Backbone as CSV, one residue per row, in Angstrom:
resi,resn,N_x,N_y,N_z,CA_x,CA_y,CA_z,C_x,C_y,C_z
1,MET,-60.490,39.446,-4.304,-61.079,38.084,-4.251,-59.986,37.233,-5.177
2,SER,-59.438,36.378,-5.225,-58.827,35.568,-6.096,-59.509,34.937,-7.187
3,LYS,-59.255,34.680,-8.378,-60.548,33.627,-9.730,-60.384,32.184,-8.767
4,TYR,-59.282,31.836,-7.895,-59.146,30.569,-7.462,-59.824,30.033,-6.081
5,GLU,-60.068,31.356,-5.511,-60.831,31.103,-3.997,-61.898,30.284,-3.797
6,LYS,-62.756,30.331,-4.726,-63.582,29.081,-4.561,-62.750,27.852,-4.282
7,LEU,-62.037,27.498,-5.333,-61.816,26.691,-4.869,-60.987,26.050,-3.607
8,TRP,-59.935,26.981,-3.253,-59.525,27.359,-1.841,-60.170,27.048,-0.892
9,LYS,-61.513,27.535,-0.781,-62.371,27.264,0.160,-63.123,26.084,0.200
10,TYR,-63.479,25.491,-0.695,-63.659,24.011,-0.898,-62.833,23.121,-0.247
11,ILE,-61.372,23.141,-0.815,-60.651,22.463,-0.227,-60.501,22.742,1.436
12,GLN,-60.471,23.611,2.060,-60.352,24.015,3.492,-61.730,23.795,4.165
13,LYS,-62.957,23.456,3.681,-64.001,22.938,3.890,-64.163,21.517,3.891
14,ASP,-63.552,20.831,2.949,-63.451,19.397,3.148,-62.785,18.910,4.297
15,GLY,-61.381,19.254,4.487,-60.372,19.631,5.837,-59.587,18.035,6.013
16,LYS,-59.407,17.192,4.723,-59.157,15.931,4.860,-57.626,16.199,4.948
17,LEU,-56.741,15.488,5.084,-55.325,15.482,5.202,-54.761,15.556,3.767
18,ASP,-55.333,14.886,2.825,-54.828,14.942,1.677,-56.224,14.863,0.827
19,ILE,-55.929,15.619,-0.400,-57.395,15.439,-1.418,-57.016,15.627,-2.896
20,THR,-57.310,14.703,-3.417,-57.223,14.657,-4.996,-58.219,15.052,-5.687
21,LEU,-58.239,15.947,-6.479,-58.869,16.424,-7.423,-58.863,16.580,-9.074
22,SER,-59.487,15.594,-9.649,-59.271,15.747,-10.963,-59.518,17.218,-11.855
23,PHE,-58.898,17.563,-13.000,-59.232,18.744,-13.534,-60.842,19.175,-13.689
24,VAL,-61.221,17.878,-14.300,-62.894,18.208,-14.452,-63.465,18.421,-13.035
25,GLU,-63.021,17.681,-11.842,-63.883,18.333,-10.520,-63.419,19.624,-10.401
26,ILE,-62.625,20.142,-10.967,-62.092,21.709,-10.127,-62.823,22.513,-11.374
27,LYS,-62.820,22.110,-12.733,-63.638,22.883,-13.581,-64.930,22.829,-13.164
28,LYS,-65.770,22.059,-12.184,-67.070,21.938,-11.735,-67.251,22.776,-10.656
29,ILE,-65.924,22.759,-9.540,-66.219,23.607,-8.262,-65.700,25.198,-9.042
30,LEU,-65.015,25.463,-9.686,-64.721,26.738,-10.351,-65.506,27.671,-11.486
31,GLY,-65.826,26.621,-12.212,-67.089,27.057,-13.227,-65.940,27.351,-14.842
32,PHE,-64.634,27.178,-14.415,-63.606,27.405,-15.865,-62.532,26.253,-15.474
33,ASP,-61.797,26.196,-16.457,-60.528,25.427,-16.382,-59.368,26.114,-15.611
34,ILE,-58.806,25.285,-15.016,-57.519,26.006,-14.568,-56.397,25.915,-15.823
35,ASP,-55.872,27.142,-15.760,-54.712,27.521,-16.834,-53.731,27.806,-16.446
36,HIS,-52.447,28.457,-17.005,-51.287,28.646,-16.800,-51.180,29.264,-15.348
37,SER,-52.179,30.187,-15.036,-52.187,31.190,-14.329,-52.237,30.689,-12.642
38,PHE,-52.460,29.283,-12.642,-52.878,28.930,-11.739,-51.325,28.463,-10.763
39,LEU,-50.318,28.342,-11.566,-49.196,28.137,-10.904,-48.707,29.321,-10.050
40,THR,-49.117,30.773,-10.526,-49.025,32.054,-9.719,-49.820,32.037,-8.571
41,TYR,-51.134,31.468,-8.439,-52.358,31.924,-7.850,-51.701,30.682,-6.732
42,LYS,-51.464,29.411,-6.780,-51.594,28.196,-6.209,-50.593,28.531,-4.628
43,LYS,-50.010,29.735,-4.627,-49.340,30.357,-3.121,-50.492,30.521,-2.374
44,GLU,-51.450,31.103,-2.768,-52.401,31.374,-1.929,-53.374,30.537,-1.111
45,LEU,-52.976,29.333,-1.591,-53.607,28.068,-0.753,-53.228,27.780,0.311
46,LEU,-51.798,28.238,0.794,-51.194,28.223,2.060,-51.810,29.121,3.141
47,ASN,-52.686,30.219,2.541,-53.722,31.048,3.688,-54.817,30.365,4.184
48,PHE,-55.177,29.292,3.196,-56.266,28.159,3.723,-55.796,26.683,4.326
49,GLY,-54.532,26.943,4.589,-54.049,25.788,5.490,-53.724,24.386,4.729
50,TYR,-53.244,24.768,3.366,-53.058,23.291,2.159,-52.057,23.715,1.572
51,CYS,-51.244,23.162,0.948,-50.324,23.134,-0.280,-50.714,22.268,-1.314
52,ILE,-50.050,22.757,-2.702,-50.050,21.605,-3.589,-48.812,20.415,-3.596
53,VAL,-48.911,19.408,-3.565,-47.911,18.404,-3.588,-47.596,17.903,-4.914
54,LYS,-48.881,17.489,-5.895,-48.073,17.186,-7.053,-49.171,17.531,-8.219
55,ILE,-48.918,17.838,-9.298,-49.723,18.394,-9.951,-49.731,17.238,-11.364
56,SER,-50.334,16.116,-11.697,-49.722,15.439,-12.683,-50.941,15.470,-13.942
57,LEU,-49.950,16.180,-15.223,-51.078,16.869,-16.299,-50.996,15.330,-17.170
58,LYS,-50.443,14.062,-17.016,-50.991,13.083,-17.460,-52.076,12.382,-16.864
59,GLU,-51.944,12.531,-15.514,-53.761,12.001,-15.048,-54.575,12.793,-14.873
60,LYS,-54.316,14.316,-15.127,-55.074,15.345,-15.037,-55.819,15.584,-13.424
61,LYS,-54.619,15.381,-12.640,-55.186,15.435,-11.323,-54.342,16.210,-10.502
62,ILE,-54.661,16.791,-9.257,-53.937,17.953,-8.631,-53.901,17.270,-7.261
63,LEU,-52.935,16.818,-6.104,-52.809,16.494,-5.164,-52.684,17.849,-4.007
64,PHE,-53.501,17.670,-3.053,-53.466,19.129,-2.259,-53.167,18.224,-0.505
65,ARG,-52.419,19.264,-0.028,-52.349,18.469,1.342,-52.436,19.686,2.634
66,LYS,-52.697,19.145,3.970,-52.887,19.925,4.865,-51.852,20.217,5.476
67,THR,-51.267,21.697,5.470,-50.183,21.839,5.856,-50.264,22.132,7.731
68,GLU,-49.220,21.841,7.998,-48.950,21.829,9.913,-49.097,23.732,10.155
69,LYS,-49.743,24.067,11.364,-49.971,25.254,11.651,-49.770,25.146,12.822
């Protein structure tokens, strides 16, 4: 199990077309801060029907979007 799987399942369960989560919200879901390894693990999200559209370091938010299957 990936260290980010809890986040991927949360996003998949939400089911909305676009989901924006702040770094604080993500920490609450995961129990830890995201780090540089997030960039490596983010490709796993495709298996859950979503992709990452934008990572805003300035706003400390990430935009996730449902992929077409």
